[in-house]
C-alpha positions as CSV (number, residue, x, y, z in Angstrom):
1,M,85.6,84.5,132.9
2,K,88.7,86.3,133.8
3,H,91.0,88.0,131.4
4,V,94.7,88.9,131.7
5,N,96.7,91.5,129.7
6,L,99.7,90.1,127.9
7,I,102.6,91.4,125.8
8,L,103.3,89.1,122.9
9,Q,107.0,88.1,122.5
10,E,106.4,86.7,119.0
11,S,103.7,86.8,116.4
12,V,100.8,84.5,117.0
13,P,98.3,83.9,114.2
14,R,94.9,85.5,114.7
15,L,96.1,87.1,117.9
16,G,98.7,89.7,117.1
17,E,102.3,90.6,116.2
18,S,105.4,90.7,118.4
19,G,105.2,93.6,120.9
20,D,101.4,93.9,120.8
21,L,99.5,94.3,124.1
22,V,96.5,91.9,124.1
23,K,93.8,90.8,126.5
24,M,93.3,87.0,126.7
25,K,91.5,84.5,128.8
26,V,93.5,83.3,131.8
27,G,93.5,79.7,130.8
28,F,94.9,80.3,127.3
29,A,97.5,82.5,128.7
30,R,98.5,80.2,131.6
31,N,98.4,76.9,129.6
32,F,99.7,77.9,126.2
33,L,101.1,81.4,125.6
34,V,103.2,82.0,128.7
35,P,104.8,78.4,129.1
36,Q,105.8,78.4,125.4
37,G,107.4,81.9,125.7
38,K,105.1,83.4,123.2
39,A,103.9,86.1,125.7
40,I,104.6,87.6,129.1
41,I,102.3,89.1,131.7
42,A,101.8,92.8,131.1
43,T,103.0,94.3,134.4
44,Q,103.7,98.0,134.7
45,A,107.5,97.3,134.5
46,N,107.1,95.1,131.4
47,V,104.9,97.7,129.6
48,K,107.4,100.5,130.4
49,E,110.2,98.3,129.0
50,L,108.2,97.6,125.8
51,E,107.6,101.3,125.3
52,H,111.3,102.0,125.8
53,Q,112.2,99.3,123.3
54,K,109.8,100.8,120.8
55,R,111.3,104.3,121.2
56,V,114.8,102.9,120.7
57,V,113.8,101.1,117.6
58,A,112.0,104.2,116.2
59,N,115.1,106.4,116.8
60,K,117.3,103.8,115.1
61,V,115.0,103.5,112.1
62,S,114.7,107.3,111.7
63,K,118.5,107.7,111.9
64,E,119.0,104.9,109.3
65,L,116.4,106.5,107.0
66,K,118.2,109.9,107.3
67,D,121.5,108.3,106.4
68,L,119.9,106.4,103.5
69,G,118.4,109.7,102.2
70,A,121.9,111.1,101.8
71,A,123.0,107.9,100.0
72,K,120.0,108.2,97.7
73,K,121.1,111.8,96.8
74,S,124.6,110.7,96.0
75,L,123.4,107.7,94.0
76,A,121.0,109.9,92.0
77,A,124.0,111.8,90.6
78,V,125.6,108.5,89.4
79,R,125.9,107.9,85.6
80,L,127.3,104.5,84.7
81,E,128.6,103.7,81.2
82,V,128.5,100.1,79.9
83,A,130.1,99.1,76.6
84,A,128.5,96.0,75.0
85,Q,128.5,94.3,71.7
86,A,125.4,95.3,69.6
87,G,124.0,94.7,66.2
88,E,123.3,97.3,63.5
89,E,119.8,98.2,64.9
90,G,121.1,98.9,68.4
91,K,120.1,95.5,69.9
92,L,122.6,94.0,72.3
93,F,123.8,90.4,71.7
94,G,123.4,89.8,75.4
95,S,122.0,92.0,78.1
96,V,123.3,94.3,80.9
97,T,122.8,92.4,84.2
98,T,122.4,93.5,87.8
99,A,125.8,91.9,88.5
100,Q,127.5,94.2,86.0
101,I,125.7,97.3,87.4
102,G,126.6,96.2,90.9
103,D,130.3,95.8,90.0
104,L,130.4,99.3,88.4
105,L,128.8,100.8,91.5
106,N,131.3,99.0,93.7
107,D,134.2,100.4,91.6
108,R,132.8,103.8,92.3
109,G,132.8,103.2,96.0
110,F,129.2,102.3,96.6
111,K,128.8,99.1,98.5
112,I,125.5,97.9,97.0
113,D,124.4,94.3,96.9
114,R,123.3,93.3,93.3
115,R,120.1,91.9,94.7
116,K,119.1,95.5,95.6
117,I,119.3,96.6,92.0
118,V,115.9,96.4,90.4
119,L,115.6,96.0,86.6
120,A,112.0,96.1,85.4
121,E,113.2,94.2,82.3
122,P,116.7,93.2,81.1
123,I,118.6,96.0,79.3
124,K,118.9,94.8,75.7
125,E,119.3,98.0,73.7
126,I,121.9,100.8,73.5
127,G,120.9,104.1,75.0
128,E,120.1,105.6,78.3
129,H,118.2,103.6,80.9
130,K,116.9,104.4,84.5
131,V,117.6,101.7,87.0
132,S,116.2,101.5,90.5
133,V,118.4,100.7,93.6
134,R,116.3,99.6,96.6
135,L,118.3,100.9,99.7
136,H,115.4,100.2,102.1
137,R,111.8,99.3,101.6
138,D,110.9,103.1,101.8
139,V,114.0,104.4,100.1
140,V,114.6,103.8,96.4
141,A,117.3,105.6,94.4
142,E,117.4,105.9,90.6
143,I,120.7,105.8,88.7
144,T,121.3,106.3,85.0
145,V,122.9,103.5,82.9
146,V,124.2,104.5,79.5
147,V,124.8,101.5,77.2
148,T,127.1,102.1,74.2
149,A,128.1,99.8,71.4
150,T,131.6,98.4,71.2
151,E,133.3,98.1,67.8
């Protein structure tokens, strides 16, 4: 049986991910993968184009990670203060939410989506708390949130 080299255009279960170079039987390639646009024949030109695209993406990701590293450093210096109603023992009547933290960060000039703010558990006590901000799957910054009681 003959085989042909293909470049996958999209992820195919039990075969590979988009951009992978795979060796398949000619019939499966000719009857299924190529007609449905899931793969293209791996000619020399196509392989060079794939390698070029991978380099472009790698450069873009490294530049983005470098920029996010600078943002992480500036976020690490942030100290937010939140005033909330609390009982005598320091327990809050409500909790400090990611939306409140996101609004305070936006007021300071950081454009951070509240869904990127990670609270392990709701903040329900006065005091100093560490809160994670997920900038990228590999870059997580920690900010300090100080909760004080209002009178």
